[in-house]
MDAnalysis code that builds the backbone (N, CA, C; Angstrom):
import MDAnalysis as mda
import numpy as np

u = mda.Universe.empty(675, n_residues=225, atom_resindex=np.repeat(np.arange(225), 3), trajectory=True)
u.add_TopologyAttr("name", ["N", "CA", "C"] * 225)
u.add_TopologyAttr("resid", np.arange(1, 226))
u.add_TopologyAttr("resname", ["UNK", "UNK", "UNK", "UNK", "UNK", "UNK", "UNK", "UNK", "UNK", "UNK", "UNK", "UNK", "UNK", "UNK", "UNK", "UNK", "UNK", "UNK", "UNK", "UNK", "UNK", "UNK", "UNK", "UNK", "UNK", "UNK", "UNK", "UNK", "UNK", "UNK", "UNK", "UNK", "UNK", "UNK", "UNK", "UNK", "UNK", "UNK", "UNK", "UNK", "UNK", "UNK", "UNK", "UNK", "UNK", "UNK", "UNK", "UNK", "UNK", "UNK", "UNK", "UNK", "UNK", "UNK", "UNK", "UNK", "UNK", "UNK", "UNK", "UNK", "UNK", "UNK", "UNK", "UNK", "UNK", "UNK", "UNK", "UNK", "UNK", "UNK", "UNK", "UNK", "UNK", "UNK", "UNK", "UNK", "UNK", "UNK", "UNK", "UNK", "UNK", "UNK", "UNK", "UNK", "UNK", "UNK", "UNK", "UNK", "UNK", "UNK", "UNK", "UNK", "UNK", "UNK", "UNK", "UNK", "UNK", "UNK", "UNK", "UNK", "UNK", "UNK", "UNK", "UNK", "UNK", "UNK", "UNK", "UNK", "UNK", "UNK", "UNK", "UNK", "UNK", "UNK", "UNK", "UNK", "UNK", "UNK", "UNK", "UNK", "UNK", "UNK", "UNK", "UNK", "UNK", "UNK", "UNK", "UNK", "UNK", "UNK", "UNK", "UNK", "UNK", "UNK", "UNK", "UNK", "UNK", "UNK", "UNK", "UNK", "UNK", "UNK", "UNK", "UNK", "UNK", "UNK", "UNK", "UNK", "UNK", "UNK", "UNK", "UNK", "UNK", "UNK", "UNK", "UNK", "UNK", "UNK", "UNK", "UNK", "UNK", "UNK", "UNK", "UNK", "UNK", "UNK", "UNK", "UNK", "UNK", "UNK", "UNK", "UNK", "UNK", "UNK", "UNK", "UNK", "UNK", "UNK", "UNK", "UNK", "UNK", "UNK", "UNK", "UNK", "UNK", "UNK", "UNK", "UNK", "UNK", "UNK", "UNK", "UNK", "UNK", "UNK", "UNK", "UNK", "UNK", "UNK", "UNK", "UNK", "UNK", "UNK", "UNK", "UNK", "UNK", "UNK", "UNK", "UNK", "UNK", "UNK", "UNK", "UNK", "UNK", "UNK", "UNK", "UNK", "UNK", "UNK", "UNK", "UNK", "UNK", "UNK", "UNK", "UNK", "UNK"])
u.atoms.positions = np.array([
    [98.153, 117.837, 81.927],
    [98.002, 118.564, 80.976],
    [98.539, 120.332, 81.292],
    [99.762, 120.035, 80.073],
    [100.732, 121.291, 79.965],
    [99.356, 122.676, 79.505],
    [99.666, 123.732, 80.470],
    [99.303, 124.718, 79.878],
    [99.789, 125.681, 78.855],
    [99.234, 126.108, 77.503],
    [99.658, 127.119, 76.453],
    [99.792, 128.275, 76.777],
    [100.986, 128.973, 76.732],
    [100.725, 130.217, 77.192],
    [101.428, 130.943, 75.651],
    [101.000, 131.830, 75.836],
    [101.307, 133.021, 74.362],
    [102.095, 134.209, 75.267],
    [103.120, 134.488, 75.097],
    [103.810, 135.632, 75.524],
    [104.342, 136.585, 74.354],
    [104.023, 137.891, 74.541],
    [103.630, 138.971, 73.839],
    [104.270, 140.148, 74.116],
    [105.417, 140.306, 73.497],
    [106.425, 141.633, 74.037],
    [107.264, 141.856, 72.767],
    [107.341, 143.400, 72.243],
    [108.501, 143.435, 71.584],
    [110.043, 143.423, 72.131],
    [110.125, 142.976, 73.143],
    [111.641, 143.059, 74.064],
    [112.099, 141.507, 73.774],
    [113.164, 141.640, 72.761],
    [113.369, 140.124, 72.447],
    [114.050, 139.601, 74.223],
    [114.876, 140.356, 74.764],
    [115.301, 139.575, 75.949],
    [114.016, 139.293, 76.962],
    [113.077, 139.993, 77.093],
    [111.987, 139.620, 77.994],
    [111.475, 138.284, 77.396],
    [110.987, 138.475, 76.045],
    [110.797, 136.518, 75.714],
    [111.345, 135.681, 75.690],
    [112.829, 135.948, 75.825],
    [113.819, 134.902, 76.099],
    [113.625, 134.568, 78.052],
    [113.478, 135.510, 78.742],
    [113.857, 135.573, 79.984],
    [112.688, 134.798, 80.074],
    [111.695, 135.183, 80.207],
    [110.309, 135.007, 80.689],
    [110.069, 133.899, 80.306],
    [110.512, 133.428, 78.576],
    [109.769, 132.001, 77.747],
    [110.625, 131.245, 78.664],
    [111.983, 131.035, 78.624],
    [112.684, 129.882, 79.507],
    [112.058, 130.070, 81.029],
    [111.639, 130.587, 81.821],
    [111.127, 130.480, 82.967],
    [109.805, 129.778, 83.558],
    [109.225, 130.317, 82.064],
    [107.922, 129.217, 81.985],
    [107.879, 127.993, 81.861],
    [108.849, 127.711, 80.817],
    [109.600, 126.258, 80.380],
    [109.839, 125.741, 81.588],
    [110.551, 125.757, 82.180],
    [111.010, 125.545, 83.489],
    [109.928, 124.936, 84.463],
    [108.951, 125.768, 84.450],
    [107.272, 125.886, 85.455],
    [107.022, 124.730, 84.390],
    [107.082, 124.000, 83.718],
    [106.282, 122.707, 82.645],
    [105.251, 123.762, 81.890],
    [105.146, 124.656, 81.180],
    [103.909, 125.224, 80.814],
    [104.459, 124.894, 79.129],
    [103.405, 124.967, 77.861],
    [103.716, 125.239, 77.033],
    [104.107, 126.986, 76.284],
    [105.236, 127.312, 76.042],
    [105.168, 128.257, 75.587],
    [105.318, 128.723, 74.149],
    [104.632, 129.790, 73.522],
    [104.212, 130.583, 72.267],
    [104.641, 131.991, 72.272],
    [105.582, 132.319, 70.944],
    [105.587, 133.958, 71.453],
    [105.214, 134.649, 70.324],
    [104.796, 135.909, 70.412],
    [104.516, 137.098, 69.390],
    [105.335, 138.147, 69.756],
    [105.226, 139.086, 68.921],
    [106.434, 140.447, 68.835],
    [105.346, 141.588, 69.039],
    [104.140, 141.575, 68.329],
    [103.547, 142.389, 68.125],
    [102.029, 142.392, 68.841],
    [101.219, 143.170, 68.238],
    [99.166, 143.112, 68.889],
    [98.757, 141.759, 67.336],
    [99.368, 142.482, 66.528],
    [99.007, 141.689, 65.377],
    [99.361, 140.147, 65.101],
    [100.315, 140.122, 65.367],
    [100.927, 138.582, 65.596],
    [100.176, 137.875, 66.493],
    [100.075, 138.616, 67.812],
    [99.301, 138.216, 68.542],
    [98.032, 137.379, 68.438],
    [97.259, 138.376, 67.643],
    [96.118, 137.674, 67.587],
    [96.210, 136.289, 66.691],
    [96.984, 136.462, 65.667],
    [96.900, 135.253, 64.471],
    [97.398, 134.452, 64.867],
    [98.553, 134.322, 66.292],
    [98.715, 133.445, 66.932],
    [97.996, 132.661, 67.969],
    [97.179, 133.479, 68.941],
    [96.347, 133.058, 69.248],
    [95.162, 131.951, 68.768],
    [94.980, 132.500, 67.412],
    [93.781, 131.729, 66.584],
    [94.487, 130.404, 66.219],
    [95.955, 130.517, 66.427],
    [96.370, 129.282, 65.583],
    [96.719, 128.304, 66.567],
    [97.170, 128.448, 67.661],
    [97.547, 127.682, 68.950],
    [96.825, 127.636, 69.859],
    [95.578, 128.585, 69.864],
    [94.552, 128.948, 71.256],
    [94.905, 128.248, 72.483],
    [95.660, 129.487, 73.126],
    [96.536, 129.233, 74.413],
    [95.496, 129.231, 75.330],
    [95.827, 128.799, 76.610],
    [95.226, 128.928, 77.869],
    [95.113, 130.153, 78.485],
    [96.395, 130.912, 78.082],
    [96.508, 132.339, 78.762],
    [97.547, 133.073, 77.684],
    [96.802, 134.417, 77.699],
    [98.452, 135.290, 76.953],
    [98.677, 136.183, 77.802],
    [99.987, 136.306, 77.667],
    [100.769, 137.397, 78.799],
    [101.004, 138.426, 77.535],
    [100.181, 139.990, 77.571],
    [100.246, 140.805, 76.528],
    [100.711, 142.230, 76.596],
    [102.187, 142.587, 76.605],
    [102.771, 143.476, 76.544],
    [101.580, 144.892, 75.943],
    [101.774, 145.993, 76.637],
    [100.766, 147.112, 76.247],
    [101.231, 148.339, 75.599],
    [102.664, 148.347, 75.591],
    [103.671, 149.268, 74.388],
    [104.091, 148.396, 73.690],
    [103.308, 148.391, 72.047],
    [103.833, 147.630, 71.115],
    [104.029, 147.876, 69.910],
    [104.912, 147.945, 68.739],
    [104.845, 148.794, 67.702],
    [103.434, 147.845, 66.770],
    [102.940, 148.638, 65.544],
    [101.892, 147.557, 64.782],
    [100.506, 147.817, 65.819],
    [100.426, 147.149, 66.348],
    [99.812, 147.180, 67.416],
    [99.776, 147.130, 68.350],
    [98.897, 148.347, 69.795],
    [99.467, 147.502, 70.757],
    [98.484, 146.650, 71.233],
    [98.658, 146.418, 72.844],
    [98.292, 145.201, 73.518],
    [96.380, 145.629, 73.822],
    [96.293, 147.161, 74.207],
    [94.940, 147.329, 74.327],
    [93.877, 146.633, 73.412],
    [94.485, 147.186, 71.830],
    [93.748, 146.801, 70.889],
    [93.880, 145.221, 70.262],
    [94.889, 144.757, 70.746],
    [94.611, 143.181, 70.609],
    [93.941, 142.519, 71.259],
    [94.126, 143.225, 72.826],
    [93.355, 142.440, 73.247],
    [91.366, 142.400, 73.269],
    [91.460, 143.496, 72.481],
    [89.598, 143.829, 71.806],
    [89.466, 142.787, 70.820],
    [90.678, 142.758, 69.840],
    [90.246, 141.960, 68.854],
    [90.471, 140.641, 69.604],
    [91.521, 139.683, 70.561],
    [91.239, 138.810, 70.764],
    [89.429, 138.393, 71.449],
    [89.348, 139.249, 71.993],
    [87.823, 139.215, 72.717],
    [86.597, 139.518, 71.182],
    [87.019, 139.737, 70.581],
    [85.744, 139.884, 69.514],
    [86.036, 138.309, 68.791],
    [86.780, 137.154, 68.883],
    [86.747, 136.532, 68.207],
    [86.317, 135.195, 69.249],
    [85.008, 134.525, 68.821],
    [84.591, 133.237, 69.707],
    [85.284, 132.486, 69.968],
    [86.255, 131.871, 69.306],
    [86.942, 130.577, 69.626],
    [88.188, 131.423, 70.592],
    [88.542, 132.362, 70.721],
    [89.560, 132.847, 71.598],
    [88.625, 133.512, 72.853],
    [87.952, 134.146, 72.581],
    [86.906, 135.122, 73.117],
    [87.131, 135.022, 74.793],
    [87.170, 133.617, 75.149],
    [87.572, 133.634, 76.613],
    [88.669, 132.926, 77.076],
    [89.784, 133.462, 76.719],
    [91.126, 133.279, 76.771],
    [91.391, 134.110, 78.074],
    [91.790, 133.547, 79.039],
    [92.730, 134.662, 79.777],
    [93.989, 135.416, 79.494],
    [93.832, 136.557, 79.983],
    [94.709, 137.660, 79.819],
    [95.104, 138.283, 80.442],
    [96.832, 138.165, 80.712],
    [97.039, 139.260, 81.747],
    [98.156, 140.147, 81.130],
    [98.297, 141.537, 81.339],
    [98.821, 142.669, 80.560],
    [100.039, 142.433, 81.315],
    [101.427, 142.930, 80.768],
    [102.514, 143.033, 81.002],
    [103.118, 144.249, 80.746],
    [103.308, 145.374, 81.384],
    [103.535, 146.929, 80.904],
    [104.293, 147.780, 82.025],
    [105.170, 148.941, 81.264],
    [106.026, 149.430, 82.258],
    [105.160, 150.655, 82.551],
    [103.861, 150.727, 82.221],
    [103.038, 152.030, 82.466],
    [101.965, 151.162, 83.810],
    [102.515, 151.663, 85.195],
    [101.714, 151.266, 85.965],
    [100.243, 152.574, 86.929],
    [100.217, 153.264, 85.533],
    [99.186, 154.358, 86.740],
    [98.002, 153.694, 86.390],
    [97.262, 154.237, 87.244],
    [95.558, 154.014, 87.729],
    [94.943, 153.858, 86.348],
    [94.774, 154.606, 85.343],
    [94.299, 154.552, 84.154],
    [94.554, 153.915, 83.622],
    [95.423, 153.770, 83.237],
    [95.944, 152.719, 82.320],
    [95.613, 151.374, 82.613],
    [95.803, 150.744, 84.081],
    [95.379, 149.846, 84.643],
    [93.862, 149.727, 83.818],
    [92.907, 150.503, 84.562],
    [91.432, 150.665, 84.207],
    [91.346, 150.699, 82.709],
    [91.890, 151.195, 81.751],
    [91.934, 150.681, 80.440],
    [92.000, 149.492, 80.246],
    [93.079, 148.830, 80.615],
    [93.515, 147.586, 80.262],
    [92.138, 146.662, 80.744],
    [91.601, 146.902, 81.875],
    [90.677, 145.962, 82.391],
    [89.152, 145.932, 81.855],
    [89.345, 147.340, 81.391],
    [88.043, 147.447, 80.384],
    [88.167, 146.537, 78.986],
    [89.274, 146.647, 79.058],
    [89.729, 146.119, 77.289],
    [89.464, 144.403, 77.507],
    [89.208, 143.892, 78.639],
    [88.912, 142.745, 78.414],
    [89.954, 141.584, 79.567],
    [91.151, 142.957, 80.335],
    [92.066, 141.748, 80.581],
    [91.529, 141.147, 81.765],
    [92.256, 139.969, 82.407],
    [92.136, 139.416, 83.741],
    [92.921, 139.720, 85.071],
    [93.838, 140.055, 84.452],
    [95.222, 140.897, 85.435],
    [96.021, 141.652, 85.007],
    [96.778, 142.016, 85.646],
    [97.856, 143.137, 85.704],
    [98.717, 143.144, 86.281],
    [100.381, 143.169, 85.173],
    [101.105, 143.022, 85.845],
    [102.277, 144.055, 85.623],
    [102.690, 144.691, 86.411],
    [104.347, 145.939, 85.867],
    [105.632, 145.797, 85.672],
    [106.181, 146.174, 84.851],
    [107.799, 145.795, 84.588],
    [108.000, 146.817, 85.433],
    [109.542, 146.143, 85.831],
    [109.799, 145.284, 85.593],
    [109.669, 143.577, 86.497],
    [109.554, 142.731, 85.638],
    [109.019, 141.471, 85.797],
    [109.915, 140.389, 86.837],
    [108.819, 140.252, 88.074],
    [109.504, 139.344, 88.951],
    [109.059, 138.148, 88.734],
    [110.181, 136.998, 88.260],
    [108.992, 135.938, 87.728],
    [108.421, 134.948, 89.010],
    [108.847, 135.308, 90.058],
    [107.594, 134.640, 91.421],
    [106.640, 135.115, 91.173],
    [106.646, 136.323, 91.186],
    [105.354, 137.181, 91.243],
    [104.949, 137.061, 89.792],
    [105.167, 136.138, 88.841],
    [104.749, 136.456, 87.826],
    [103.910, 134.445, 87.704],
    [104.728, 133.804, 88.191],
    [104.343, 132.755, 88.038],
    [103.250, 132.386, 89.370],
    [102.995, 133.242, 90.151],
    [101.870, 133.062, 91.311],
    [100.483, 133.676, 90.506],
    [101.104, 134.827, 90.403],
    [99.684, 135.512, 89.946],
    [98.671, 134.229, 88.278],
    [99.907, 133.750, 87.510],
    [99.455, 132.921, 86.674],
    [98.942, 131.536, 87.284],
    [99.372, 130.802, 88.279],
    [98.855, 129.742, 89.110],
    [97.402, 130.165, 89.548],
    [97.338, 131.478, 89.826],
    [96.200, 132.134, 90.516],
    [94.986, 132.059, 89.072],
    [95.353, 132.713, 88.121],
    [94.093, 132.981, 87.055],
    [93.798, 131.640, 86.706],
    [94.706, 130.404, 86.535],
    [94.451, 128.830, 86.153],
    [93.543, 128.271, 86.992],
    [93.542, 128.527, 87.830],
    [92.472, 127.963, 89.081],
    [91.005, 127.972, 88.767],
    [90.469, 129.049, 87.692],
    [89.419, 129.249, 87.469],
    [89.209, 128.551, 86.247],
    [89.969, 128.102, 85.313],
    [89.986, 127.005, 84.516],
    [89.865, 125.522, 84.956],
    [90.776, 125.441, 86.057],
    [90.659, 123.938, 86.562],
    [89.621, 123.388, 86.475],
    [89.197, 122.019, 86.663],
    [88.263, 121.237, 86.769],
    [88.130, 121.276, 88.332],
    [87.330, 120.512, 89.269],
    [87.327, 120.320, 90.461],
    [88.005, 118.650, 90.785],
    [88.595, 118.984, 91.977],
    [89.173, 117.512, 92.080],
    [88.501, 116.545, 92.145],
    [88.754, 115.406, 92.441],
    [88.407, 113.892, 92.822],
    [87.394, 114.199, 93.515],
    [88.060, 114.854, 94.719],
    [87.290, 114.851, 95.913],
    [86.082, 115.848, 96.229],
    [86.253, 116.829, 95.194],
    [85.506, 117.894, 95.065],
    [84.326, 117.086, 94.138],
    [84.980, 116.204, 93.180],
    [83.709, 115.949, 92.327],
    [82.545, 114.868, 93.003],
    [83.464, 114.571, 94.123],
    [82.646, 113.044, 94.926],
    [80.941, 114.092, 95.523],
    [81.369, 114.999, 95.823],
    [80.010, 116.010, 96.378],
    [79.357, 116.233, 95.660],
    [78.821, 116.149, 94.466],
    [78.037, 115.986, 93.642],
    [78.010, 117.471, 92.639],
    [77.107, 118.782, 93.111],
    [77.001, 119.646, 92.198],
    [78.266, 120.477, 92.762],
    [78.745, 121.185, 92.022],
    [80.203, 121.823, 92.533],
    [79.778, 123.274, 91.655],
    [79.692, 124.390, 91.835],
    [79.458, 125.523, 91.407],
    [80.762, 126.315, 91.300],
    [81.453, 126.211, 89.975],
    [82.287, 128.033, 90.364],
    [81.602, 129.396, 90.114],
    [81.818, 130.067, 91.256],
    [80.705, 130.850, 90.555],
    [81.367, 132.162, 89.972],
    [83.233, 132.229, 90.398],
    [83.611, 132.757, 89.517],
    [83.802, 132.836, 87.846],
    [83.375, 131.785, 87.683],
    [83.347, 131.487, 85.759],
    [81.669, 131.048, 85.844],
    [81.214, 131.250, 86.784],
    [79.318, 130.783, 86.343],
    [79.724, 129.350, 85.417],
    [80.268, 128.049, 86.407],
    [79.899, 126.695, 85.701],
    [80.362, 126.207, 86.481],
    [79.190, 124.575, 85.936],
    [78.373, 123.950, 86.958],
    [79.070, 122.649, 86.664],
    [79.767, 121.695, 87.870],
    [80.213, 120.421, 87.653],
    [79.279, 119.728, 88.635],
    [78.851, 117.897, 88.029],
    [78.274, 117.187, 88.400],
    [79.353, 115.900, 88.367],
    [79.345, 115.825, 89.631],
    [80.126, 114.243, 89.560],
    [80.997, 114.395, 88.691],
    [82.179, 115.879, 88.409],
    [83.349, 116.148, 87.543],
    [83.134, 115.904, 86.300],
    [81.668, 116.069, 85.611],
    [81.590, 116.582, 84.430],
    [80.870, 118.171, 84.686],
    [80.994, 118.537, 83.626],
    [80.745, 119.969, 83.354],
    [79.313, 120.362, 82.859],
    [78.039, 120.897, 82.969],
    [76.672, 120.816, 82.880],
    [76.838, 121.825, 82.283],
    [76.356, 122.209, 81.285],
    [76.005, 123.274, 80.285],
    [74.568, 123.818, 80.945],
    [74.707, 125.548, 81.183],
    [73.127, 125.941, 82.109],
    [73.001, 127.038, 81.309],
    [71.935, 127.428, 81.022],
    [71.366, 128.505, 80.559],
    [71.815, 129.598, 81.831],
    [71.776, 130.774, 81.440],
    [71.920, 132.008, 82.546],
    [70.731, 131.799, 83.379],
    [69.460, 131.575, 82.871],
    [68.778, 131.907, 84.465],
    [68.674, 129.930, 85.049],
    [68.885, 129.072, 84.336],
    [68.923, 127.946, 84.999],
    [69.984, 127.915, 86.404],
    [70.978, 128.557, 85.439],
    [72.333, 128.712, 86.076],
    [71.586, 129.774, 87.241],
    [71.721, 130.933, 87.076],
    [71.048, 131.783, 88.428],
    [69.894, 130.923, 89.150],
    [69.376, 130.496, 88.883],
    [68.544, 129.776, 89.977],
    [68.849, 128.655, 91.019],
    [70.047, 127.810, 90.248],
    [70.714, 127.093, 91.210],
    [71.420, 127.344, 92.052],
    [72.295, 128.753, 91.204],
    [72.843, 129.575, 92.020],
    [72.435, 129.989, 93.646],
    [71.191, 130.649, 93.197],
    [70.877, 130.864, 93.931],
    [70.119, 129.922, 95.411],
    [69.059, 128.817, 94.805],
    [68.863, 127.751, 95.651],
    [69.875, 127.124, 96.473],
    [70.884, 126.922, 95.968],
    [72.205, 126.123, 96.544],
    [73.258, 127.099, 97.708],
    [72.451, 128.351, 97.651],
    [73.429, 129.566, 98.218],
    [72.810, 128.811, 100.223],
    [71.739, 128.590, 99.966],
    [71.537, 128.386, 101.360],
    [70.730, 127.250, 101.510],
    [71.394, 126.021, 101.367],
    [70.839, 124.465, 101.267],
    [69.729, 124.064, 102.513],
    [69.117, 123.642, 101.781],
    [67.888, 123.340, 102.664],
    [66.237, 124.600, 103.221],
    [67.281, 125.886, 102.901],
    [66.527, 126.962, 103.314],
    [65.107, 126.741, 102.076],
    [64.227, 127.160, 102.600],
    [63.003, 127.508, 101.389],
    [62.954, 129.113, 100.862],
    [63.024, 128.877, 99.375],
    [63.088, 130.263, 98.781],
    [61.566, 130.341, 98.189],
    [60.733, 131.360, 98.574],
    [59.294, 131.623, 98.362],
    [59.331, 131.960, 96.589],
    [58.488, 132.070, 95.811],
    [58.202, 132.238, 94.580],
    [58.844, 133.538, 94.652],
    [57.642, 134.295, 95.284],
    [58.363, 135.627, 95.328],
    [59.981, 136.389, 95.647],
    [60.553, 135.252, 96.352],
    [61.960, 135.818, 96.418],
    [62.909, 135.306, 95.009],
    [62.115, 134.342, 94.735],
    [62.798, 133.901, 93.679],
    [62.505, 134.703, 92.152],
    [61.198, 135.454, 91.992],
    [61.215, 135.866, 90.821],
    [62.321, 137.220, 90.839],
    [62.030, 138.130, 92.552],
    [62.890, 139.069, 93.120],
    [64.491, 139.222, 92.522],
    [64.959, 137.819, 92.702],
    [66.349, 137.780, 92.817],
    [66.583, 136.831, 91.586],
    [65.867, 136.189, 90.575],
    [66.460, 135.799, 89.767],
    [66.366, 136.598, 88.197],
    [64.900, 137.130, 88.296],
    [64.366, 137.811, 87.256],
    [64.419, 139.222, 87.505],
    [64.266, 139.629, 88.543],
    [64.555, 141.284, 88.861],
    [63.281, 141.874, 88.161],
    [63.648, 142.958, 87.812],
    [62.904, 144.105, 86.943],
    [62.666, 143.410, 85.676],
    [62.833, 142.267, 85.120],
    [62.863, 141.582, 84.251],
    [61.099, 140.644, 83.816],
    [60.507, 141.466, 82.612],
    [59.280, 140.892, 82.524],
    [58.920, 139.520, 82.280],
    [58.922, 138.903, 83.613],
    [58.389, 137.741, 83.535],
    [56.958, 137.153, 82.499],
    [57.337, 136.098, 81.341],
    [56.032, 135.675, 80.854],
    [55.266, 134.500, 81.314],
    [54.282, 134.714, 81.808],
    [53.207, 133.323, 82.329],
    [53.947, 133.180, 83.707],
    [53.092, 132.560, 84.534],
    [52.818, 131.938, 86.055],
    [53.436, 130.676, 86.596],
    [53.938, 130.263, 85.352],
    [54.694, 129.016, 85.626],
    [56.070, 128.763, 84.946],
    [56.707, 129.695, 84.514],
    [57.880, 130.629, 84.442],
    [59.162, 129.390, 85.617],
    [59.191, 129.706, 86.754],
    [59.780, 129.304, 87.671],
    [59.606, 127.687, 87.315],
    [58.609, 127.198, 87.259],
    [58.480, 125.993, 87.597],
    [59.042, 125.047, 86.227],
    [58.954, 126.051, 85.103],
    [59.432, 125.404, 84.044],
    [61.121, 125.632, 83.750],
    [61.516, 126.386, 84.524],
    [63.123, 125.928, 84.887],
    [63.402, 125.349, 85.721],
    [63.225, 124.891, 86.511],
    [63.229, 123.746, 87.841],
    [63.287, 122.993, 87.245],
    [61.899, 122.516, 86.188],
    [61.554, 121.324, 85.115],
    [63.197, 121.027, 84.549],
    [63.710, 121.939, 83.914],
    [64.691, 121.680, 83.187],
    [65.944, 121.448, 83.898],
    [65.939, 122.195, 84.930],
    [67.157, 122.099, 85.987],
    [67.143, 120.832, 86.233],
    [66.528, 120.303, 87.002],
    [66.040, 119.034, 87.510],
    [66.799, 117.717, 86.711],
    [66.151, 118.094, 85.546],
    [66.817, 117.217, 84.137],
    [68.561, 116.829, 84.232],
    [69.107, 118.015, 84.383],
    [70.384, 118.384, 84.287],
    [70.846, 117.828, 85.368],
    [70.833, 118.247, 86.906],
    [71.693, 117.996, 87.727],
    [70.695, 117.008, 88.839],
    [69.428, 116.672, 88.645],
    [69.311, 115.516, 88.987],
    [67.488, 115.622, 89.969],
    [66.773, 115.079, 89.764],
    [65.115, 115.164, 90.230],
    [65.113, 115.504, 91.886],
    [66.331, 115.093, 92.552],
    [65.957, 114.818, 94.243],
    [66.592, 116.063, 94.670],
    [67.591, 117.147, 94.118],
    [68.198, 118.023, 94.409],
    [67.625, 119.357, 94.519],
    [65.950, 119.533, 94.049],
    [65.451, 120.584, 94.232],
    [63.809, 120.165, 94.658],
    [63.788, 120.509, 96.120],
    [62.368, 119.995, 96.743],
    [61.069, 121.034, 96.732],
    [60.025, 120.663, 95.688],
    [58.790, 121.322, 95.982],
    [58.144, 121.493, 97.009],
    [57.947, 122.761, 97.761],
    [57.075, 123.023, 98.941],
    [55.791, 123.296, 98.530],
    [54.834, 122.401, 98.071],
    [53.447, 123.162, 97.387],
    [52.984, 124.445, 97.566],
    [52.623, 125.231, 96.945],
    [51.962, 126.624, 97.032],
    [52.999, 127.430, 97.574],
    [54.556, 127.372, 98.072],
    [55.373, 128.205, 98.414],
    [56.816, 128.251, 97.937],
    [56.882, 127.239, 97.593],
    [58.044, 127.585, 96.720],
    [59.202, 126.524, 96.568],
    [60.688, 126.628, 96.630],
    [61.341, 125.764, 96.541],
    [62.875, 125.347, 97.217],
    [63.418, 124.207, 97.414],
    [64.874, 124.230, 98.139],
    [65.716, 123.464, 97.481],
    [66.962, 123.828, 97.914],
    [67.715, 122.633, 97.601],
    [68.101, 121.881, 98.504],
    [68.275, 120.453, 97.777],
    [68.798, 119.728, 99.293],
    [69.829, 118.558, 98.438],
    [71.579, 118.768, 98.601],
    [72.207, 117.608, 98.231],
    [71.971, 116.359, 98.891],
    [71.820, 115.077, 98.024],
    [71.224, 114.154, 98.471],
    [72.403, 113.247, 99.472],
    [72.340, 112.600, 100.719],
    [73.366, 112.182, 101.201],
    [73.481, 111.215, 100.705],
    [75.086, 110.809, 100.887],
    [75.300, 109.722, 100.443],
    [75.058, 108.354, 101.474],
    [74.854, 107.234, 100.977],
    [74.240, 106.252, 101.775],
    [75.635, 105.160, 101.564],
])
């Protein structure tokens, strides 16, 4: 699959130079010259990644990033800021606006391509070898895969699975689970954990979560026969 990249900068020579090199790397490249165009173009092409300049006319990159993050359809798009501003405060401002990475100008293509490949690893599905291992948890993106297929889990079910699978075979008591998954939240009913475990078993397989009656639960990946 060719990833779609939206390149946003008001300097036409940067659009030409960076765009040409990214196309040589096999990416589909789209361009915009200001923040307003960036938001409209992002909604149009739904890129996998936006390379976004900060200092631009009409709408700066920080504001454009905030607008993009407010649209549900493109809110999860990866965003890397490109800017001549390298001060720590400006980088913090960019990350607070929702940036995934930050690269200072002048742009070095080898560095840029390397950083792009690094952020794309966050959305790459597991390889076939990983899929054969059963359940795969991408903790960076909070995504779960089962035999190569993505499994959609509500937040508490994901947190429960992440905890139990962090130490396969290790017994977690009900008290530990309450403390680490729910924390200070008010839990309604004694069977809250049981309900979440039952729902989780339906999605990843009954045999993976083992009940130790009266004590708690543990995670075990079935052995391949």
